[in-house]
N, CA, C and O atoms as CSV, one atom per row, in Angstrom:
chain,resi,resn,atom,element,x,y,z
A,1,PRO,N,N,37.022,29.348,-17.574
A,1,PRO,CA,C,36.037,28.679,-16.750
A,1,PRO,C,C,34.815,29.527,-16.428
A,1,PRO,O,O,33.883,29.038,-15.789
A,2,THR,N,N,34.795,30.812,-16.862
A,2,THR,CA,C,33.618,31.658,-16.628
A,2,THR,C,C,33.198,32.304,-17.938
A,2,THR,O,O,33.966,32.351,-18.899
A,3,CYS,N,N,31.957,32.805,-17.962
A,3,CYS,CA,C,31.514,33.576,-19.118
A,3,CYS,C,C,32.114,34.981,-19.012
A,3,CYS,O,O,32.796,35.291,-18.035
A,4,VAL,N,N,31.868,35.818,-19.997
A,4,VAL,CA,C,32.452,37.163,-20.003
A,4,VAL,C,C,31.942,38.031,-18.855
A,4,VAL,O,O,32.531,39.067,-18.548
A,5,HIS,N,N,30.846,37.608,-18.219
A,5,HIS,CA,C,30.291,38.376,-17.103
A,5,HIS,C,C,30.724,37.827,-15.749
A,5,HIS,O,O,30.253,38.284,-14.708
A,6,GLY,N,N,31.637,36.831,-15.768
A,6,GLY,CA,C,32.191,36.310,-14.525
A,6,GLY,C,C,31.408,35.185,-13.887
A,6,GLY,O,O,31.697,34.804,-12.752
A,7,ASN,N,N,30.421,34.640,-14.585
A,7,ASN,CA,C,29.608,33.563,-14.026
A,7,ASN,C,C,30.118,32.200,-14.481
A,7,ASN,O,O,30.664,32.074,-15.576
A,8,PRO,N,N,29.939,31.175,-13.639
A,8,PRO,CA,C,30.359,29.835,-14.024
A,8,PRO,C,C,29.633,29.386,-15.293
A,8,PRO,O,O,28.442,29.645,-15.465
A,9,ILE,N,N,30.355,28.722,-16.164
A,9,ILE,CA,C,29.747,28.188,-17.385
A,9,ILE,C,C,29.050,26.886,-17.022
A,9,ILE,O,O,29.675,25.984,-16.465
A,10,PRO,N,N,27.747,26.778,-17.335
A,10,PRO,CA,C,27.025,25.546,-17.011
A,10,PRO,C,C,27.715,24.317,-17.609
A,10,PRO,O,O,28.096,24.317,-18.779
A,11,GLY,N,N,27.869,23.292,-16.806
A,11,GLY,CA,C,28.473,22.042,-17.259
A,11,GLY,C,C,29.988,22.032,-17.210
A,11,GLY,O,O,30.604,21.007,-17.499
A,12,SER,N,N,30.602,23.150,-16.850
A,12,SER,CA,C,32.053,23.223,-16.783
A,12,SER,C,C,32.541,22.465,-15.552
A,12,SER,O,O,31.946,22.562,-14.479
A,13,SER,N,N,33.609,21.722,-15.708
A,13,SER,CA,C,34.151,20.969,-14.572
A,13,SER,C,C,35.104,21.838,-13.745
A,13,SER,O,O,35.508,21.439,-12.652
A,14,ASN,N,N,35.465,23.013,-14.252
A,14,ASN,CA,C,36.356,23.907,-13.520
A,14,ASN,C,C,35.578,24.702,-12.481
A,14,ASN,O,O,34.505,25.233,-12.766
A,15,LYS,N,N,36.125,24.775,-11.282
A,15,LYS,CA,C,35.502,25.560,-10.218
A,15,LYS,C,C,35.912,27.025,-10.377
A,15,LYS,O,O,37.046,27.335,-10.744
A,16,VAL,N,N,34.976,27.902,-10.095
A,16,VAL,CA,C,35.243,29.332,-10.130
A,16,VAL,C,C,35.456,29.787,-8.699
A,16,VAL,O,O,34.650,29.487,-7.819
A,17,ASP,N,N,36.550,30.517,-8.463
A,17,ASP,CA,C,36.866,30.992,-7.120
A,17,ASP,C,C,36.024,32.227,-6.801
A,17,ASP,O,O,36.287,33.322,-7.299
A,18,LEU,N,N,35.014,32.030,-5.967
A,18,LEU,CA,C,34.144,33.131,-5.567
A,18,LEU,C,C,34.473,33.620,-4.156
A,18,LEU,O,O,33.795,34.500,-3.625
A,19,LYS,N,N,35.520,33.045,-3.549
A,19,LYS,CA,C,35.925,33.472,-2.212
A,19,LYS,C,C,36.396,34.916,-2.239
A,19,LYS,O,O,37.075,35.338,-3.175
A,20,GLY,N,N,36.041,35.656,-1.232
A,20,GLY,CA,C,36.464,37.042,-1.138
A,20,GLY,C,C,35.587,38.012,-1.900
A,20,GLY,O,O,35.796,39.223,-1.827
A,21,LEU,N,N,34.597,37.496,-2.636
A,21,LEU,CA,C,33.695,38.382,-3.357
A,21,LEU,C,C,32.578,38.839,-2.435
A,21,LEU,O,O,32.165,38.114,-1.531
A,22,ARG,N,N,32.096,40.047,-2.675
A,22,ARG,CA,C,30.952,40.551,-1.913
A,22,ARG,C,C,30.119,41.418,-2.834
A,22,ARG,O,O,30.638,41.976,-3.801
A,23,PRO,N,N,28.835,41.537,-2.545
A,23,PRO,CA,C,28.016,42.406,-3.395
A,23,PRO,C,C,28.443,43.857,-3.237
A,23,PRO,O,O,28.800,44.294,-2.143
A,24,LEU,N,N,28.405,44.584,-4.317
A,24,LEU,CA,C,28.757,45.998,-4.285
A,24,LEU,C,C,27.893,46.736,-3.260
A,24,LEU,O,O,28.331,47.720,-2.666
A,25,GLU,N,N,26.690,46.265,-3.063
A,25,GLU,CA,C,25.759,46.850,-2.090
A,25,GLU,C,C,26.369,46.908,-0.686
A,25,GLU,O,O,26.001,47.776,0.105
A,26,ASP,N,N,27.286,46.004,-0.369
A,26,ASP,CA,C,27.884,45.941,0.965
A,26,ASP,C,C,29.188,46.736,1.104
A,26,ASP,O,O,29.790,46.751,2.178
A,27,VAL,N,N,29.623,47.389,0.036
A,27,VAL,CA,C,30.896,48.111,0.065
A,27,VAL,C,C,30.675,49.539,0.558
A,27,VAL,O,O,29.870,50.271,-0.016
A,28,PRO,N,N,31.378,49.941,1.612
A,28,PRO,CA,C,31.221,51.301,2.140
A,28,PRO,C,C,31.930,52.331,1.257
A,28,PRO,O,O,32.717,51.973,0.380
A,29,PRO,N,N,31.642,53.611,1.498
A,29,PRO,CA,C,32.294,54.678,0.717
A,29,PRO,C,C,33.813,54.674,0.888
A,29,PRO,O,O,34.362,54.196,1.880
A,30,ARG,N,N,34.454,55.232,-0.131
A,30,ARG,CA,C,35.905,55.401,-0.180
A,30,ARG,C,C,36.666,54.083,-0.214
A,30,ARG,O,O,37.796,54.000,0.268
A,31,ARG,N,N,36.060,53.079,-0.771
A,31,ARG,CA,C,36.738,51.788,-0.955
A,31,ARG,C,C,36.912,51.530,-2.444
A,31,ARG,O,O,36.021,51.797,-3.250
A,32,ARG,N,N,38.077,51.006,-2.785
A,32,ARG,CA,C,38.378,50.657,-4.174
A,32,ARG,C,C,38.147,49.165,-4.358
A,32,ARG,O,O,38.563,48.353,-3.531
A,33,VAL,N,N,37.478,48.814,-5.451
A,33,VAL,CA,C,37.144,47.419,-5.723
A,33,VAL,C,C,37.352,47.101,-7.203
A,33,VAL,O,O,37.485,47.995,-8.040
A,34,ARG,N,N,37.377,45.806,-7.497
A,34,ARG,CA,C,37.425,45.322,-8.886
A,34,ARG,C,C,36.164,44.513,-9.131
A,34,ARG,O,O,35.842,43.609,-8.360
A,35,LEU,N,N,35.459,44.830,-10.185
A,35,LEU,CA,C,34.251,44.098,-10.543
A,35,LEU,C,C,34.642,42.725,-11.079
A,35,LEU,O,O,35.412,42.609,-12.033
A,36,GLU,N,N,34.097,41.689,-10.448
A,36,GLU,CA,C,34.417,40.317,-10.851
A,36,GLU,C,C,33.254,39.614,-11.547
A,36,GLU,O,O,33.456,38.736,-12.386
A,37,ARG,N,N,32.023,40.016,-11.183
A,37,ARG,CA,C,30.902,39.219,-11.663
A,37,ARG,C,C,29.605,40.012,-11.679
A,37,ARG,O,O,29.323,40.777,-10.757
A,38,LEU,N,N,28.815,39.823,-12.739
A,38,LEU,CA,C,27.455,40.347,-12.845
A,38,LEU,C,C,26.533,39.139,-12.741
A,38,LEU,O,O,26.758,38.144,-13.429
A,39,THR,N,N,25.515,39.195,-11.914
A,39,THR,CA,C,24.645,38.023,-11.777
A,39,THR,C,C,23.901,37.731,-13.078
A,39,THR,O,O,23.734,38.600,-13.934
A,40,GLU,N,N,23.465,36.491,-13.196
A,40,GLU,CA,C,22.758,36.049,-14.393
A,40,GLU,C,C,21.490,36.860,-14.635
A,40,GLU,O,O,21.105,37.076,-15.784
A,41,ASP,N,N,20.840,37.308,-13.569
A,41,ASP,CA,C,19.616,38.110,-13.722
A,41,ASP,C,C,19.882,39.359,-14.559
A,41,ASP,O,O,19.047,39.748,-15.376
A,42,LEU,N,N,21.022,39.978,-14.362
A,42,LEU,CA,C,21.347,41.195,-15.102
A,42,LEU,C,C,21.644,40.905,-16.568
A,42,LEU,O,O,21.372,41.737,-17.433
A,43,GLU,N,N,22.197,39.737,-16.848
A,43,GLU,CA,C,22.551,39.384,-18.229
A,43,GLU,C,C,21.333,39.372,-19.150
A,43,GLU,O,O,21.465,39.513,-20.365
A,44,LEU,N,N,20.158,39.204,-18.572
A,44,LEU,CA,C,18.933,39.113,-19.366
A,44,LEU,C,C,18.351,40.480,-19.728
A,44,LEU,O,O,17.437,40.558,-20.549
A,45,ASP,N,N,18.859,41.545,-19.137
A,45,ASP,CA,C,18.328,42.883,-19.369
A,45,ASP,C,C,19.270,43.657,-20.278
A,45,ASP,O,O,20.302,44.158,-19.834
A,46,LEU,N,N,18.913,43.750,-21.540
A,46,LEU,CA,C,19.770,44.383,-22.546
A,46,LEU,C,C,20.052,45.848,-22.212
A,46,LEU,O,O,21.171,46.323,-22.407
A,47,GLN,N,N,19.051,46.563,-21.712
A,47,GLN,CA,C,19.250,47.974,-21.365
A,47,GLN,C,C,20.280,48.127,-20.248
A,47,GLN,O,O,21.128,49.017,-20.306
A,48,VAL,N,N,20.213,47.276,-19.244
A,48,VAL,CA,C,21.180,47.320,-18.141
A,48,VAL,C,C,22.570,46.957,-18.643
A,48,VAL,O,O,23.548,47.617,-18.292
A,49,MET,N,N,22.665,45.920,-19.457
A,49,MET,CA,C,23.965,45.505,-19.973
A,49,MET,C,C,24.584,46.607,-20.840
A,49,MET,O,O,25.796,46.814,-20.797
A,50,ARG,N,N,23.776,47.302,-21.613
A,50,ARG,CA,C,24.274,48.420,-22.430
A,50,ARG,C,C,24.784,49.541,-21.517
A,50,ARG,O,O,25.835,50.126,-21.777
A,51,PHE,N,N,24.030,49.840,-20.442
A,51,PHE,CA,C,24.447,50.860,-19.479
A,51,PHE,C,C,25.802,50.496,-18.873
A,51,PHE,O,O,26.687,51.346,-18.776
A,52,PHE,N,N,25.966,49.245,-18.468
A,52,PHE,CA,C,27.238,48.814,-17.876
A,52,PHE,C,C,28.382,48.958,-18.866
A,52,PHE,O,O,29.464,49.419,-18.504
A,53,GLU,N,N,28.150,48.571,-20.100
A,53,GLU,CA,C,29.205,48.673,-21.103
A,53,GLU,C,C,29.574,50.132,-21.354
A,53,GLU,O,O,30.755,50.463,-21.454
A,54,GLU,N,N,28.573,51.006,-21.455
A,54,GLU,CA,C,28.820,52.424,-21.730
A,54,GLU,C,C,29.538,53.122,-20.575
A,54,GLU,O,O,30.294,54.068,-20.799
A,55,THR,N,N,29.309,52.665,-19.346
A,55,THR,CA,C,29.920,53.310,-18.188
A,55,THR,C,C,31.211,52.635,-17.741
A,55,THR,O,O,31.879,53.119,-16.826
A,56,GLY,N,N,31.566,51.523,-18.378
A,56,GLY,CA,C,32.806,50.830,-18.017
A,56,GLY,C,C,32.653,49.841,-16.889
A,56,GLY,O,O,33.653,49.364,-16.353
A,57,LEU,N,N,31.415,49.512,-16.507
A,57,LEU,CA,C,31.175,48.525,-15.448
A,57,LEU,C,C,31.169,47.123,-16.044
A,57,LEU,O,O,30.119,46.501,-16.207
A,58,THR,N,N,32.356,46.645,-16.363
A,58,THR,CA,C,32.515,45.303,-16.918
A,58,THR,C,C,33.513,44.548,-16.047
A,58,THR,O,O,34.371,45.167,-15.418
A,59,PRO,N,N,33.416,43.230,-16.001
A,59,PRO,CA,C,34.353,42.463,-15.183
A,59,PRO,C,C,35.804,42.844,-15.482
A,59,PRO,O,O,36.229,42.942,-16.634
A,60,GLY,N,N,36.539,43.053,-14.393
A,60,GLY,CA,C,37.929,43.473,-14.490
A,60,GLY,C,C,38.110,44.964,-14.226
A,60,GLY,O,O,39.220,45.408,-13.934
A,61,ALA,N,N,37.033,45.741,-14.323
A,61,ALA,CA,C,37.118,47.182,-14.088
A,61,ALA,C,C,37.362,47.455,-12.609
A,61,ALA,O,O,36.763,46.821,-11.740
A,62,GLU,N,N,38.247,48.405,-12.339
A,62,GLU,CA,C,38.498,48.848,-10.970
A,62,GLU,C,C,37.903,50.230,-10.808
A,62,GLU,O,O,37.992,51.068,-11.705
A,63,PHE,N,N,37.292,50.460,-9.648
A,63,PHE,CA,C,36.666,51.747,-9.380
A,63,PHE,C,C,36.533,51.949,-7.884
A,63,PHE,O,O,36.750,51.033,-7.091
A,64,GLU,N,N,36.172,53.173,-7.515
A,64,GLU,CA,C,35.982,53.508,-6.109
A,64,GLU,C,C,34.508,53.807,-5.855
A,64,GLU,O,O,33.838,54.424,-6.684
A,65,VAL,N,N,34.011,53.364,-4.703
A,65,VAL,CA,C,32.693,53.774,-4.245
A,65,VAL,C,C,32.913,55.150,-3.617
A,65,VAL,O,O,33.433,55.259,-2.506
A,66,ALA,N,N,32.512,56.193,-4.336
A,66,ALA,CA,C,32.772,57.556,-3.876
A,66,ALA,C,C,31.861,57.942,-2.719
A,66,ALA,O,O,32.301,58.570,-1.756
A,67,SER,N,N,30.585,57.564,-2.817
A,67,SER,CA,C,29.644,57.911,-1.749
A,67,SER,C,C,28.425,56.996,-1.808
A,67,SER,O,O,28.169,56.325,-2.808
A,68,VAL,N,N,27.676,56.995,-0.691
A,68,VAL,CA,C,26.438,56.226,-0.608
A,68,VAL,C,C,25.367,57.157,-0.057
A,68,VAL,O,O,25.512,57.701,1.038
A,69,ALA,N,N,24.286,57.339,-0.824
A,69,ALA,CA,C,23.186,58.197,-0.408
A,69,ALA,C,C,22.305,57.472,0.608
A,69,ALA,O,O,22.374,56.247,0.713
A,70,PRO,N,N,21.481,58.199,1.355
A,70,PRO,CA,C,20.598,57.563,2.336
A,70,PRO,C,C,19.682,56.488,1.750
A,70,PRO,O,O,19.318,55.543,2.450
A,71,ASP,N,N,19.307,56.619,0.474
A,71,ASP,CA,C,18.440,55.603,-0.139
A,71,ASP,C,C,19.223,54.414,-0.688
A,71,ASP,O,O,18.637,53.521,-1.300
A,72,GLY,N,N,20.552,54.390,-0.475
A,72,GLY,CA,C,21.381,53.280,-0.924
A,72,GLY,C,C,22.022,53.477,-2.281
A,72,GLY,O,O,22.831,52.653,-2.708
A,73,THR,N,N,21.672,54.562,-2.972
A,73,THR,CA,C,22.287,54.824,-4.268
A,73,THR,C,C,23.775,55.067,-4.070
A,73,THR,O,O,24.180,55.863,-3.223
A,74,ARG,N,N,24.578,54.375,-4.859
A,74,ARG,CA,C,26.020,54.520,-4.775
A,74,ARG,C,C,26.513,55.374,-5.936
A,74,ARG,O,O,26.059,55.231,-7.071
A,75,THR,N,N,27.446,56.259,-5.629
A,75,THR,CA,C,28.131,57.020,-6.665
A,75,THR,C,C,29.500,56.381,-6.816
A,75,THR,O,O,30.275,56.303,-5.863
A,76,LEU,N,N,29.784,55.926,-8.029
A,76,LEU,CA,C,31.041,55.251,-8.316
A,76,LEU,C,C,31.937,56.186,-9.121
A,76,LEU,O,O,31.456,56.958,-9.950
A,77,GLU,N,N,33.219,56.111,-8.875
A,77,GLU,CA,C,34.220,56.857,-9.634
A,77,GLU,C,C,34.921,55.846,-10.531
A,77,GLU,O,O,35.711,55.025,-10.065
A,78,ILE,N,N,34.617,55.920,-11.839
A,78,ILE,CA,C,35.155,54.961,-12.808
A,78,ILE,C,C,35.922,55.731,-13.876
A,78,ILE,O,O,35.327,56.478,-14.653
A,79,ASP,N,N,37.222,55.555,-13.918
A,79,ASP,CA,C,38.060,56.231,-14.920
A,79,ASP,C,C,37.780,57.729,-14.998
A,79,ASP,O,O,37.645,58.284,-16.089
A,80,GLY,N,N,37.693,58.380,-13.839
A,80,GLY,CA,C,37.494,59.820,-13.805
A,80,GLY,C,C,36.053,60.275,-14.005
A,80,GLY,O,O,35.778,61.474,-13.995
A,81,ARG,N,N,35.134,59.334,-14.186
A,81,ARG,CA,C,33.717,59.681,-14.355
A,81,ARG,C,C,32.925,59.214,-13.153
A,81,ARG,O,O,33.274,58.217,-12.522
A,82,ARG,N,N,31.875,59.922,-12.840
A,82,ARG,CA,C,30.981,59.519,-11.750
A,82,ARG,C,C,29.739,58.869,-12.332
A,82,ARG,O,O,29.134,59.377,-13.275
A,83,VAL,N,N,29.372,57.732,-11.750
A,83,VAL,CA,C,28.215,56.962,-12.202
A,83,VAL,C,C,27.362,56.625,-10.992
A,83,VAL,O,O,27.872,56.124,-9.990
A,84,GLY,N,N,26.049,56.901,-11.078
A,84,GLY,CA,C,25.126,56.548,-10.006
A,84,GLY,C,C,24.551,55.160,-10.232
A,84,GLY,O,O,24.236,54.780,-11.359
A,85,LEU,N,N,24.420,54.407,-9.145
A,85,LEU,CA,C,23.911,53.043,-9.236
A,85,LEU,C,C,22.984,52.772,-8.059
A,85,LEU,O,O,23.387,52.896,-6.902
A,86,GLY,N,N,21.742,52.401,-8.355
A,86,GLY,CA,C,20.761,52.119,-7.316
A,86,GLY,C,C,20.980,50.772,-6.653
A,86,GLY,O,O,21.805,49.967,-7.086
A,87,HIS,N,N,20.219,50.551,-5.590
A,87,HIS,CA,C,20.328,49.337,-4.770
A,87,HIS,C,C,20.200,48.049,-5.588
A,87,HIS,O,O,21.025,47.147,-5.445
A,88,GLN,N,N,19.190,47.955,-6.433
A,88,GLN,CA,C,18.938,46.704,-7.146
A,88,GLN,C,C,20.116,46.292,-8.025
A,88,GLN,O,O,20.470,45.114,-8.080
A,89,LEU,N,N,20.716,47.245,-8.702
A,89,LEU,CA,C,21.869,46.916,-9.547
A,89,LEU,C,C,23.101,46.638,-8.695
A,89,LEU,O,O,23.840,45.692,-8.969
A,90,ALA,N,N,23.330,47.448,-7.669
A,90,ALA,CA,C,24.508,47.265,-6.818
A,90,ALA,C,C,24.492,45.913,-6.115
A,90,ALA,O,O,25.547,45.337,-5.853
A,91,ASP,N,N,23.316,45.412,-5.814
A,91,ASP,CA,C,23.191,44.126,-5.126
A,91,ASP,C,C,23.486,42.947,-6.048
A,91,ASP,O,O,23.681,41.826,-5.580
A,92,ASN,N,N,23.518,43.196,-7.353
A,92,ASN,CA,C,23.764,42.131,-8.335
A,92,ASN,C,C,25.143,42.211,-8.973
A,92,ASN,O,O,25.431,41.491,-9.929
A,93,LEU,N,N,25.994,43.082,-8.449
A,93,LEU,CA,C,27.385,43.174,-8.901
A,93,LEU,C,C,28.277,42.661,-7.788
A,93,LEU,O,O,28.163,43.108,-6.646
A,94,TRP,N,N,29.156,41.739,-8.101
A,94,TRP,CA,C,30.047,41.133,-7.101
A,94,TRP,C,C,31.462,41.618,-7.347
A,94,TRP,O,O,31.982,41.548,-8.460
A,95,VAL,N,N,32.071,42.111,-6.282
A,95,VAL,CA,C,33.373,42.771,-6.384
A,95,VAL,C,C,34.366,42.159,-5.404
A,95,VAL,O,O,34.002,41.430,-4.481
A,96,ARG,N,N,35.629,42.484,-5.639
A,96,ARG,CA,C,36.715,42.073,-4.750
A,96,ARG,C,C,37.469,43.339,-4.346
A,96,ARG,O,O,37.789,44.157,-5.208
A,97,PRO,N,N,37.757,43.519,-3.065
A,97,PRO,CA,C,38.517,44.698,-2.625
A,97,PRO,C,C,39.884,44.741,-3.306
A,97,PRO,O,O,40.512,43.710,-3.548
A,98,VAL,N,N,40.324,45.954,-3.605
A,98,VAL,CA,C,41.638,46.180,-4.213
A,98,VAL,C,C,42.484,46.890,-3.180
A,98,VAL,O,O,42.074,47.916,-2.637
A,99,SER,N,N,43.655,46.357,-2.905
A,99,SER,CA,C,44.542,47.028,-1.948
A,99,SER,C,C,45.203,48.209,-2.641
A,99,SER,O,O,45.593,48.127,-3.806
A,100,THR,N,N,45.320,49.301,-1.909
A,100,THR,CA,C,45.900,50.504,-2.506
A,100,THR,C,C,47.292,50.756,-2.016
A,100,THR,O,O,47.922,51.732,-2.423
C-alpha cells in the first residue's frame, strides 16, 4: 500500500497507518527510531536520495539520534557509523520510536 519510500500510492484504496509517526526533527538525543517514510519532496532530489541510500537512511532502518547541535543538525548513529543531518532533511523524514 506504500511506495518504497513509505508514501501512500496515489489512487490506492488501502489506508497507510501514519499514527505514531513524527518528524525526525522532533526526536531528542539518545532516542532510537525506525525510519518509516521520506516525504515526496525528497524523492525528487536525486542527490539527496543517493546520500540516503549510501548512508543507510532507507525505510525500515533503525538508528539512534546521537546528538543535536545548537543549529539543529542531528548526528545519527546508523550501523556503527555517524551521519550528520541538517534541519531541512530531518524535518522531511518520518520515524517511529523503537522500544529498547
